[in-house]
C-alpha positions as CSV (number, residue, x, y, z in Angstrom):
1,X,-6.7,-83.0,-88.9
2,X,-6.1,-81.1,-85.6
3,X,-3.7,-82.8,-83.1
4,X,-5.7,-84.6,-80.5
5,X,-6.2,-83.1,-77.0
6,X,-3.8,-84.7,-74.5
7,X,-4.1,-84.7,-70.7
8,X,-0.9,-83.2,-69.4
9,X,0.6,-84.9,-66.3
10,X,0.6,-81.8,-64.0
11,X,-1.2,-78.5,-64.7
12,X,-1.8,-75.5,-62.5
13,X,-3.6,-72.8,-64.5
14,X,-1.7,-69.6,-65.2
15,X,1.6,-70.8,-63.7
16,X,5.1,-71.8,-64.6
17,X,7.2,-74.3,-62.7
18,X,10.5,-76.1,-62.9
19,X,12.0,-79.0,-60.9
20,X,14.8,-78.2,-58.4
21,X,17.3,-80.1,-56.4
22,X,17.0,-79.8,-52.6
23,X,20.5,-78.3,-52.5
24,X,19.3,-75.5,-54.9
25,X,16.8,-74.2,-52.3
26,X,18.3,-71.3,-50.3
27,X,17.9,-71.9,-46.6
28,X,16.4,-75.4,-46.9
29,X,18.8,-77.1,-44.6
30,X,18.6,-74.3,-41.9
31,X,14.8,-74.4,-41.3
32,X,13.1,-75.9,-38.4
33,X,11.5,-78.8,-40.3
34,X,10.0,-80.3,-37.1
35,X,7.7,-77.3,-36.7
36,X,6.6,-77.6,-40.3
37,X,6.1,-81.4,-39.9
38,X,3.8,-80.8,-36.9
39,X,1.7,-78.4,-38.9
40,X,1.6,-80.8,-41.8
41,X,0.4,-83.6,-39.5
42,X,-2.4,-81.3,-38.4
43,X,-3.5,-81.0,-42.0
44,X,-3.3,-84.7,-42.4
45,X,-6.0,-85.2,-39.8
46,X,-8.4,-83.7,-42.3
47,X,-6.9,-85.3,-45.4
48,X,-6.9,-88.8,-43.8
49,X,-10.5,-88.4,-43.0
50,X,-11.4,-87.9,-46.7
51,X,-12.8,-90.9,-48.7
52,X,-13.5,-91.3,-52.4
53,X,-12.1,-89.3,-55.3
54,X,-11.3,-85.6,-55.2
55,X,-14.2,-83.3,-55.7
56,X,-12.4,-81.2,-58.2
57,X,-9.6,-81.4,-60.8
58,X,-6.8,-79.6,-59.0
59,X,-3.3,-80.7,-60.0
60,X,-2.5,-82.4,-56.7
61,X,-5.8,-84.2,-56.5
62,X,-5.7,-86.8,-53.8
63,X,-1.9,-87.4,-54.0
64,X,-1.3,-85.9,-50.4
65,X,-3.0,-89.0,-48.9
66,X,0.2,-91.1,-49.4
67,X,2.6,-88.9,-47.4
68,X,-0.2,-88.2,-44.9
69,X,-0.5,-92.0,-44.2
70,X,3.2,-92.1,-43.6
71,X,3.1,-89.1,-41.3
72,X,0.2,-90.5,-39.3
73,X,2.3,-93.6,-38.5
74,X,5.4,-91.6,-37.6
75,X,5.8,-89.4,-34.5
76,X,9.0,-87.3,-34.8
77,X,11.0,-85.3,-32.3
78,X,14.0,-84.5,-34.4
79,X,14.2,-81.7,-37.1
80,X,16.7,-83.7,-39.2
81,X,14.4,-86.7,-39.4
82,X,11.5,-84.3,-40.3
83,X,13.6,-82.9,-43.1
84,X,14.3,-86.4,-44.4
85,X,10.6,-87.1,-44.3
86,X,9.8,-84.2,-46.7
87,X,12.7,-85.2,-49.0
88,X,11.6,-88.8,-49.1
89,X,7.9,-88.2,-50.0
90,X,8.1,-84.9,-52.0
91,X,9.8,-83.3,-54.9
92,X,10.5,-79.5,-55.0
93,X,9.2,-77.3,-57.9
94,X,9.9,-73.6,-58.3
95,X,6.5,-72.0,-59.0
96,X,5.4,-68.6,-60.0
97,X,2.7,-66.8,-62.1
98,X,3.3,-67.2,-65.8
99,X,5.9,-64.7,-67.0
100,X,7.0,-63.7,-63.5
101,X,10.0,-64.9,-61.5
102,X,8.6,-64.5,-57.9
103,X,5.4,-64.7,-55.9
104,X,3.8,-62.3,-53.5
105,X,3.0,-62.5,-49.8
106,X,1.0,-60.5,-47.3
107,X,0.3,-61.3,-43.6
108,X,-2.8,-61.8,-41.5
109,X,-3.6,-62.4,-37.8
110,X,-6.6,-62.8,-35.4
111,X,-7.7,-59.5,-33.9
112,X,-8.5,-59.2,-30.2
113,X,-11.2,-56.6,-29.8
114,X,-13.6,-55.5,-27.1
115,X,-17.3,-56.2,-27.4
116,X,-20.6,-56.9,-25.6
117,X,-23.4,-59.5,-25.9
118,X,-25.9,-56.7,-25.8
119,X,-26.1,-53.3,-27.4
120,X,-25.1,-50.4,-25.2
121,X,-24.1,-46.7,-25.6
122,X,-20.5,-47.8,-26.2
123,X,-21.0,-51.0,-28.2
124,X,-23.3,-50.1,-31.1
125,X,-21.9,-52.0,-34.2
126,X,-23.5,-55.4,-34.7
127,X,-21.6,-58.5,-35.7
128,X,-24.0,-60.5,-37.9
129,X,-24.4,-64.2,-38.4
130,X,-25.4,-65.5,-41.9
131,X,-28.9,-64.4,-42.8
132,X,-31.5,-67.0,-43.7
133,X,-32.3,-65.3,-47.0
134,X,-28.8,-65.5,-48.3
135,X,-28.4,-68.1,-51.1
136,X,-25.4,-69.5,-53.0
137,X,-25.9,-71.8,-56.0
138,X,-24.9,-75.3,-55.2
139,X,-25.2,-75.0,-51.5
140,X,-28.0,-75.6,-49.1
141,X,-29.1,-73.4,-46.2
142,X,-27.8,-75.8,-43.7
143,X,-24.2,-75.9,-45.1
144,X,-21.9,-75.0,-42.2
145,X,-19.8,-72.7,-44.3
146,X,-20.2,-71.0,-47.7
147,X,-17.4,-70.1,-50.2
148,X,-15.7,-66.7,-50.1
149,X,-16.1,-66.1,-53.8
150,X,-18.9,-66.2,-56.3
151,X,-22.4,-64.7,-56.7
152,X,-24.7,-64.5,-53.7
153,X,-28.4,-63.8,-53.8
154,X,-31.4,-63.0,-51.7
155,X,-34.9,-64.2,-52.4
156,X,-37.8,-61.9,-53.0
157,X,-41.1,-63.7,-52.9
158,X,-41.0,-67.4,-53.8
159,X,-38.8,-67.4,-56.9
160,X,-37.1,-64.1,-57.7
161,X,-33.4,-63.9,-56.8
162,X,-31.5,-60.6,-56.7
163,X,-27.9,-59.7,-55.6
164,X,-27.5,-59.5,-51.9
165,X,-27.2,-56.2,-50.0
166,X,-23.8,-54.5,-50.2
167,X,-21.8,-53.0,-47.3
168,X,-23.5,-49.6,-47.4
169,X,-27.0,-51.1,-47.3
170,X,-26.1,-53.4,-44.4
171,X,-24.5,-50.6,-42.4
172,X,-27.6,-48.5,-43.0
173,X,-29.8,-51.2,-41.4
174,X,-31.0,-53.5,-44.3
175,X,-30.9,-56.6,-42.1
176,X,-31.2,-55.0,-38.6
177,X,-33.8,-56.2,-36.1
178,X,-33.9,-59.8,-37.4
179,X,-32.1,-61.4,-34.4
180,X,-28.9,-62.0,-36.4
181,X,-26.5,-60.2,-33.9
182,X,-23.8,-62.4,-32.4
183,X,-22.4,-59.5,-30.4
184,X,-21.7,-55.8,-30.6
185,X,-18.4,-53.9,-31.2
186,X,-17.3,-50.3,-30.5
187,X,-16.7,-49.2,-34.1
188,X,-17.1,-50.1,-37.8
189,X,-13.3,-50.1,-38.0
190,X,-13.1,-53.0,-35.6
191,X,-15.6,-54.9,-37.6
192,X,-13.9,-54.1,-40.9
193,X,-10.6,-55.4,-39.7
194,X,-12.2,-58.5,-38.3
195,X,-13.8,-59.2,-41.7
196,X,-10.6,-58.7,-43.5
197,X,-8.8,-61.2,-41.2
198,X,-11.7,-63.6,-41.3
199,X,-11.8,-64.3,-37.5
200,X,-11.6,-62.4,-34.2
201,X,-11.5,-62.8,-30.4
202,X,-14.2,-60.6,-28.8
203,X,-13.4,-59.8,-25.1
204,X,-16.6,-59.3,-23.2
205,X,-17.1,-57.0,-20.2
206,X,-17.3,-59.9,-17.8
207,X,-13.8,-61.1,-18.9
208,X,-15.0,-64.0,-21.1
209,X,-14.2,-64.3,-24.8
210,X,-16.3,-65.0,-27.9
211,X,-14.5,-66.6,-30.9
212,X,-16.0,-65.8,-34.3
213,X,-15.0,-67.2,-37.7
214,X,-15.9,-66.6,-41.3
215,X,-19.3,-68.1,-42.3
216,X,-20.4,-66.4,-45.6
217,X,-20.1,-63.2,-47.6
218,X,-22.5,-61.1,-49.6
219,X,-21.2,-61.8,-53.1
220,X,-19.3,-58.6,-54.0
221,X,-15.6,-58.6,-54.9
222,X,-13.2,-57.5,-52.2
223,X,-11.7,-54.0,-52.6
224,X,-8.6,-53.3,-50.6
225,X,-9.1,-50.0,-48.7
226,X,-5.3,-49.6,-48.6
227,X,-5.3,-49.5,-52.4
228,X,-8.0,-46.8,-52.4
229,X,-5.9,-44.6,-50.0
230,X,-2.8,-45.1,-52.2
231,X,-4.7,-44.2,-55.4
232,X,-6.1,-41.1,-53.8
233,X,-2.6,-40.0,-52.7
234,X,-3.5,-40.1,-49.0
235,X,-0.9,-42.6,-47.9
236,X,2.2,-43.3,-50.0
237,X,2.6,-46.9,-51.2
238,X,5.9,-47.4,-49.4
239,X,4.3,-46.4,-46.1
240,X,1.1,-48.4,-46.4
241,X,0.3,-50.8,-43.5
242,X,-2.8,-51.8,-41.5
243,X,-1.7,-49.5,-38.7
244,X,-1.6,-46.5,-41.1
245,X,-5.1,-47.4,-42.4
246,X,-6.5,-47.6,-38.8
247,X,-4.8,-44.4,-37.8
248,X,-6.3,-42.5,-40.8
249,X,-9.8,-43.9,-40.2
250,X,-9.7,-43.0,-36.5
251,X,-8.7,-39.5,-37.4
252,X,-11.2,-39.1,-40.2
253,X,-14.6,-40.5,-39.2
254,X,-16.5,-39.1,-42.2
255,X,-13.8,-40.2,-44.7
256,X,-13.6,-43.6,-43.0
257,X,-17.3,-44.2,-43.7
258,X,-16.8,-43.4,-47.4
259,X,-13.6,-45.5,-47.5
260,X,-15.3,-48.6,-46.0
261,X,-18.1,-48.4,-48.5
262,X,-15.7,-48.5,-51.4
263,X,-15.3,-52.1,-50.4
264,X,-18.8,-53.4,-51.0
265,X,-17.9,-56.9,-49.8
266,X,-19.3,-57.8,-46.4
267,X,-18.5,-60.9,-44.2
268,X,-20.9,-62.7,-41.9
269,X,-19.6,-64.7,-39.0
270,X,-20.4,-67.8,-36.9
271,X,-19.5,-68.3,-33.3
272,X,-17.1,-71.2,-32.7
273,X,-16.4,-73.0,-29.5
274,X,-12.7,-72.4,-28.9
275,X,-10.8,-71.6,-25.7
276,X,-8.4,-68.7,-25.4
277,X,-5.5,-71.1,-25.8
278,X,-6.8,-72.4,-29.2
279,X,-5.7,-70.9,-32.4
280,X,-8.1,-69.8,-35.1
281,X,-9.5,-72.4,-37.4
282,X,-8.6,-72.1,-41.1
283,X,-10.7,-73.0,-44.2
284,X,-9.3,-76.6,-44.1
285,X,-11.1,-77.0,-40.7
286,X,-7.9,-77.4,-38.6
287,X,-6.3,-75.0,-36.1
288,X,-3.7,-72.7,-37.7
289,X,-0.1,-72.6,-36.6
290,X,1.5,-69.2,-36.2
291,X,4.5,-68.8,-38.5
292,X,3.7,-72.0,-40.3
293,X,0.2,-71.7,-41.8
294,X,-0.6,-69.9,-45.0
295,X,-3.7,-69.0,-46.9
296,X,-3.6,-69.8,-50.6
297,X,-5.8,-69.8,-53.7
298,X,-8.0,-72.8,-53.0
299,X,-9.2,-72.8,-56.6
300,X,-5.7,-73.9,-57.6
301,X,-4.1,-75.6,-54.6
302,X,-5.0,-78.4,-52.2
303,X,-5.1,-77.8,-48.5
304,X,-2.1,-79.4,-46.8
305,X,0.3,-78.7,-49.6
306,X,3.8,-77.6,-48.3
307,X,5.4,-74.5,-49.7
308,X,8.9,-73.3,-49.0
309,X,8.9,-69.5,-49.1
310,X,12.2,-67.6,-49.3
311,X,13.1,-63.9,-49.3
312,X,13.4,-60.9,-46.9
313,X,10.6,-59.5,-44.8
314,X,10.3,-56.6,-42.3
315,X,9.8,-58.9,-39.3
316,X,11.9,-57.0,-36.7
317,X,10.8,-53.5,-37.7
318,X,9.3,-51.6,-40.6
319,X,12.7,-51.0,-42.2
320,X,14.4,-54.3,-41.4
321,X,15.1,-57.0,-44.0
322,X,14.9,-60.2,-42.0
323,X,15.7,-63.4,-44.0
324,X,12.6,-65.5,-44.2
325,X,13.3,-69.0,-45.3
326,X,10.5,-71.3,-44.0
327,X,8.5,-74.3,-44.9
328,X,4.8,-73.4,-44.7
329,X,1.6,-75.5,-44.9
330,X,-1.5,-74.4,-46.9
331,X,-4.4,-74.5,-44.5
332,X,-6.6,-71.4,-45.3
333,X,-7.8,-69.2,-48.1
334,X,-9.1,-65.7,-48.7
335,X,-11.0,-63.8,-51.4
336,X,-7.9,-61.6,-52.1
337,X,-5.6,-64.5,-52.3
338,X,-5.4,-65.4,-56.0
339,X,-2.8,-66.9,-58.2
340,X,-0.4,-69.9,-58.1
341,X,2.4,-68.1,-56.0
342,X,0.3,-66.0,-53.7
343,X,0.2,-66.5,-49.9
344,X,-1.1,-64.9,-46.7
345,X,1.2,-65.7,-43.8
346,X,-0.5,-66.3,-40.5
347,X,1.2,-64.8,-37.4
348,X,-1.2,-65.6,-34.6
349,X,-3.4,-63.3,-32.4
350,X,-3.0,-60.0,-30.8
351,X,-1.2,-56.6,-31.2
352,X,2.3,-58.0,-32.0
353,X,1.0,-60.3,-34.7
354,X,-1.0,-57.3,-36.1
355,X,2.1,-55.1,-36.3
356,X,4.1,-57.7,-38.1
357,X,1.4,-58.9,-40.5
358,X,0.3,-55.4,-41.2
359,X,3.5,-54.3,-42.9
360,X,3.9,-57.3,-45.3
361,X,3.5,-56.7,-49.0
362,X,6.5,-58.3,-50.5
363,X,7.8,-60.4,-53.4
364,X,9.1,-63.8,-52.4
365,X,10.2,-67.0,-54.1
366,X,7.9,-70.0,-53.8
367,X,8.9,-73.7,-53.9
368,X,6.0,-76.1,-54.0
369,X,6.5,-79.6,-52.6
370,X,4.7,-82.1,-54.8
371,X,4.2,-85.8,-53.8
372,X,6.5,-88.1,-55.7
373,X,3.5,-89.9,-57.2
374,X,2.9,-86.8,-59.3
375,X,6.5,-86.4,-60.5
376,X,6.0,-84.2,-63.5
377,X,9.3,-85.2,-65.1
378,X,8.6,-88.9,-64.9
379,X,5.0,-88.6,-66.0
380,X,6.0,-86.2,-68.8
381,X,8.2,-89.0,-70.3
382,X,5.1,-91.1,-70.8
383,X,3.4,-88.4,-73.0
384,X,3.2,-89.2,-76.7
385,X,5.3,-87.0,-78.9
386,X,3.6,-85.0,-81.8
387,X,4.0,-86.2,-85.3
388,X,7.3,-85.3,-87.0
389,X,7.4,-82.0,-88.8
390,X,7.0,-82.5,-92.6
391,X,10.0,-81.7,-94.8
392,X,10.4,-78.4,-96.6
393,X,9.7,-80.1,-99.9
394,X,6.4,-81.7,-98.7
395,X,5.4,-78.4,-97.2
396,X,5.9,-76.6,-100.6
397,X,3.9,-79.3,-102.5
398,X,1.0,-79.3,-100.0
399,X,0.6,-75.9,-98.5
400,X,-2.0,-75.5,-95.8
401,X,-4.7,-73.2,-97.3
402,X,-7.9,-72.1,-95.6
403,X,-10.6,-72.5,-98.2
404,X,-12.8,-69.8,-96.5
405,X,-10.0,-67.3,-96.4
406,X,-10.0,-66.7,-100.1
407,X,-13.7,-66.0,-100.3
408,X,-13.6,-62.8,-98.3
409,X,-10.3,-61.4,-99.4
410,X,-8.9,-60.3,-102.8
411,X,-7.1,-63.0,-104.7
412,X,-3.4,-63.5,-103.9
413,X,-0.8,-62.3,-106.2
414,X,0.6,-64.8,-108.7
415,X,3.8,-66.5,-107.7
416,X,7.0,-65.5,-109.5
417,X,7.8,-67.3,-112.7
418,X,10.6,-69.3,-111.2
419,X,8.3,-70.7,-108.5
420,X,5.4,-71.3,-110.9
421,X,7.6,-73.3,-113.2
422,X,8.6,-75.6,-110.5
423,X,5.1,-76.1,-109.1
424,X,3.4,-79.3,-110.2
425,X,-0.3,-79.8,-111.0
426,X,-0.6,-81.5,-107.6
427,X,0.5,-78.3,-105.9
428,X,-2.1,-76.2,-107.9
429,X,-4.9,-78.7,-107.0
430,X,-3.9,-78.8,-103.3
431,X,-4.3,-75.0,-103.0
432,X,-7.8,-75.1,-104.3
433,X,-10.8,-75.4,-102.0
434,X,-12.4,-78.8,-102.3
435,X,-16.1,-78.4,-103.4
436,X,-18.6,-80.0,-101.1
437,X,-21.1,-82.5,-102.6
438,X,-24.5,-81.1,-103.5
439,X,-27.5,-82.3,-101.5
440,X,-29.3,-85.3,-103.0
441,X,-32.3,-84.0,-105.0
442,X,-35.7,-84.8,-103.6
443,X,-37.4,-86.5,-106.6
444,X,-40.9,-87.8,-106.2
445,X,-41.6,-91.1,-108.0
446,X,-44.0,-91.2,-110.9
447,X,-47.4,-92.7,-110.0
448,X,-47.5,-94.8,-113.1
449,X,-44.2,-96.4,-112.4
450,X,-45.3,-97.2,-108.8
451,X,-48.4,-98.9,-110.1
452,X,-46.3,-100.8,-112.7
453,X,-44.0,-102.1,-109.9
454,X,-46.8,-103.3,-107.8
455,X,-48.3,-105.3,-110.7
456,X,-44.8,-106.7,-111.5
457,X,-44.2,-107.9,-107.9
458,X,-47.7,-109.5,-107.7
459,X,-47.3,-111.3,-111.0
460,X,-44.1,-113.0,-109.7
């Protein structure tokens, strides 16, 4: 009989993890835990508002509610006390993709670009809101926000669904003239970078600002234009950055058009009511914190989870190796962010944030903070152990033979005489396939017997 399926106490698909001591985390004691604590409390506003069980089967489930209740009741002003809070309510786990010893980080920011509420000779590129004929299975048309992965359709007639338009079709005017324009930008490059980042601040000619955020996508997988340039030998991998991509696209308009269309994915936006002082809102629905918020794979992780990320990054300059040892909070996601130890670091808005985030493509070490209620070591002790392995003698007497295997292959060679002499008849019988019982024959009763039975019952 196969061994029964058991529910493991803590499972993140495709990952490996191991418990650590706080003292084993390089740079843990030197971080500004108060800044991380404030970002965590921001996430807790959304977590504390949740009711009922978790909507999915992610490893953390609803376990963050316990530390969030404690954080809601505690206002801290001291970094040492904030560090003690994380050490009291969480356990550190080193985590990475299965078979790897480190994770991978990139950076993102909120672009600040010029635009107009109306189309002009200068502003000719539309920023579209979500079309009404865009459908995602499991979501209604009035859903405020749609997922950034999965298939997306458009309806033809009453019933027929087909894949939505790709980037080239939309750029060529497939949805133009339907009143979907939020505003207009100067170039397709500005729009592409806004779509990659998932949000933007659009400065209008009158000095006001429009804030746009991700609302939906067209269903095609994201293709990194930087990867296309590397594969074509246009920009070396070690020199790749968002600044290099923009420079090349500005200098090669025709090539830029072809490069954009290699990425068939297209993002639609919605206008959000935020002031110039407010930070962009992440997928969790809370404002992001520059230098403390990260985007993670939301199919694996729960928003609000703390991650300590450690390594070296080119923060000061392109060639610098600045130590980066910081506790970050998962508050956003992205279609290119996949895997258990993959993060996009948020650096804020504007040109400086763009320069820093644009040059990040580095391996880093990840430590995931898990609520103590999910201690994988303690819960692992409660798992039943498998049956003891049979002895060598029992294994020889009762070999595990697949009855179907011998029907398709040539018969196995006879065992050597010494082995055959020691084998008992029980061993020989155990190796044979057990015949299945034949089906019960369908025998029709004789009519004379049936009449005789009736008469016999009546006479009694």
